[in-house]
C-alpha positions in Angstrom: 0.0 0.0 0.0 2.8 2.4 0.8 4.4 1.6 -2.6 1.1 2.5 -4.3 0.8 5.8 -2.4 4.4 6.7 -3.2 3.9 5.7 -6.8 0.8 7.9 -7.0 2.6 10.8 -5.4 5.5 10.5 -7.8 3.1 10.3 -10.8 1.3 13.4 -9.6 4.6 15.3 -9.1 5.8 14.2 -12.5 2.6 15.4 -14.1 2.7 18.7 -12.3 6.3 19.2 -13.4 5.4 18.4 -17.0 2.5 20.9 -16.9 4.7 23.6 -15.5 7.3 22.9 -18.2 4.6 23.1 -20.9 3.3 26.4 -19.5 6.9 27.8 -19.4 7.5 26.7 -22.9 4.2 28.2 -24.1 5.0 31.5 -22.4 8.5 31.5 -23.9 7.1 30.8 -27.4 4.5 33.6 -26.9 7.2 36.0 -25.8 9.6 36.7 -28.7 12.0 38.6 -26.3 15.3 36.7 -26.0 15.9 35.1 -22.6 19.0 37.2 -21.9 17.1 40.4 -22.7 14.3 39.4 -20.2 16.9 38.7 -17.5 18.7 42.1 -18.1 15.3 43.9 -17.8 14.7 42.4 -14.3 14.8 44.9 -11.4 17.4 42.8 -9.6 19.7 42.8 -12.6 19.2 46.6 -13.1 19.8 47.4 -9.4 23.0 45.3 -9.5 24.3 47.2 -12.6 23.5 50.5 -11.0 25.2 49.4 -7.8 28.3 48.3 -9.7 28.4 51.7 -11.5 27.9 53.6 -8.3 30.7 51.7 -6.5 33.0 52.3 -9.4 32.3 56.0 -9.5 32.8 56.4 -5.8 35.9 54.3 -5.7 37.4 56.4 -8.6 36.5 59.6 -6.8 38.1 58.5 -3.5 41.2 57.3 -5.3 41.7 60.8 -6.6 42.4 61.7 -3.0 44.4 58.6 -2.4 41.7 56.8 -0.4 40.0 53.4 -0.8 36.4 52.7 0.1 37.1 50.5 3.2 39.4 53.2 4.7 36.7 55.8 4.0 34.1 53.7 5.8 36.3 53.2 8.8 37.3 56.9 8.9 33.5 57.8 8.7 32.6 55.4 11.5 35.4 56.7 13.7 34.0 60.2 13.2 30.5 59.1 14.2 31.6 57.0 17.2 34.8 58.4 18.6 36.3 57.6 20.9 35.6 54.1 19.8 37.2 50.8 20.7 38.7 48.8 17.8 36.4 45.8 18.5 33.3 48.0 18.4 34.5 49.7 15.2 34.8 46.2 13.6 31.3 45.2 14.7 29.9 48.5 13.5 31.5 48.4 10.0 31.4 44.6 9.6 35.1 44.3 8.9 36.9 41.2 10.0 39.2 42.0 13.1 42.3 41.2 11.1 41.3 43.5 8.3 40.4 46.2 10.8 44.0 46.1 12.2 45.4 46.7 8.8 42.9 49.5 7.9 43.6 51.3 11.2 47.4 50.9 10.7 47.0 52.5 7.2 44.9 55.4 8.6 47.3 55.9 11.5 50.3 55.9 9.2 48.6 58.7 7.2 48.0 60.7 10.4 44.3 60.4 10.1 43.5 58.6 13.4 45.1 58.0 16.7 45.0 55.0 19.0 45.4 55.6 22.7 44.6 53.5 25.8 40.9 53.9 26.6 40.7 55.8 29.9 37.7 53.6 31.0 39.4 50.3 30.1 43.2 50.2 29.7 42.9 46.9 27.9 41.3 48.6 24.9 42.5 51.2 22.5 40.3 54.2 21.9 40.4 55.4 18.3 39.8 59.1 17.4 40.2 61.3 14.4 43.1 63.7 14.2 42.5 67.3 12.9 44.0 66.1 9.6 41.6 63.2 9.6 38.6 65.5 10.0 39.8 67.7 7.0 40.4 64.6 4.9 36.9 63.3 5.7 35.4 66.6 4.6 37.2 66.3 1.2 36.2 62.7 0.8 32.5 63.5 1.6 32.6 66.1 -1.2 34.1 63.6 -3.6 31.5 61.0 -2.7 28.7 63.5 -3.3 30.1 64.4 -6.7 30.3 60.7 -7.6 26.7 60.2 -6.6 25.7 63.3 -8.5 27.3 61.7 -11.6 25.5 58.4 -10.9 22.1 60.1 -11.0 22.9 62.8 -13.6 20.4 61.3 -16.1 17.6 62.1 -13.7 15.9 65.4 -13.0 15.9 66.7 -9.4 12.2 65.5 -9.0 13.1 62.1 -10.5 16.1 61.7 -8.2 13.9 62.5 -5.2 11.3 59.9 -6.3 13.9 57.3 -7.3 15.6 57.6 -3.8 12.3 57.3 -2.0 11.3 54.3 -4.0 14.8 52.7 -3.6 14.6 53.2 0.1 11.3 51.4 0.2 12.8 48.5 -1.8 15.8 48.3 0.6 13.6 48.3 3.6 11.1 45.8 2.1 8.1 48.0 2.6 4.9 47.3 0.7 
């Protein structure tokens, strides 16, 4: 009896799969658009392409000032959280602790941040921006704004506002 039930279930699943395949084939035959064109018109595809372009524009802009995106992110987080423990900085930015050490070393070597013993907990280092770090962050923010301006240059101001509002809803998963 169990074999008969399993056999019936398998037949029903096979029939359902065949019907689904037939519907998919019929839809594809009715839609003359090439499959790759359909994929490249999907919102997920377009959002990814826009993201790649945006990251490239920002990375190029920051590079003009000798900065890479991860360093800029850490520098920005330090500005928001200072004085901040290295471990907290890693949790906030999502960087691996080993990578954070290297990023902070680079920023410290450039004179943009300082590490000093945390007055509340001598086992930790408190990271703060230097005056040079603050000036650099201001320049980097301007470069980032210019890159994002270039990214959205095809849109009117009203379209930009609408696009950003809609994009925020997509990111947040709102209905």
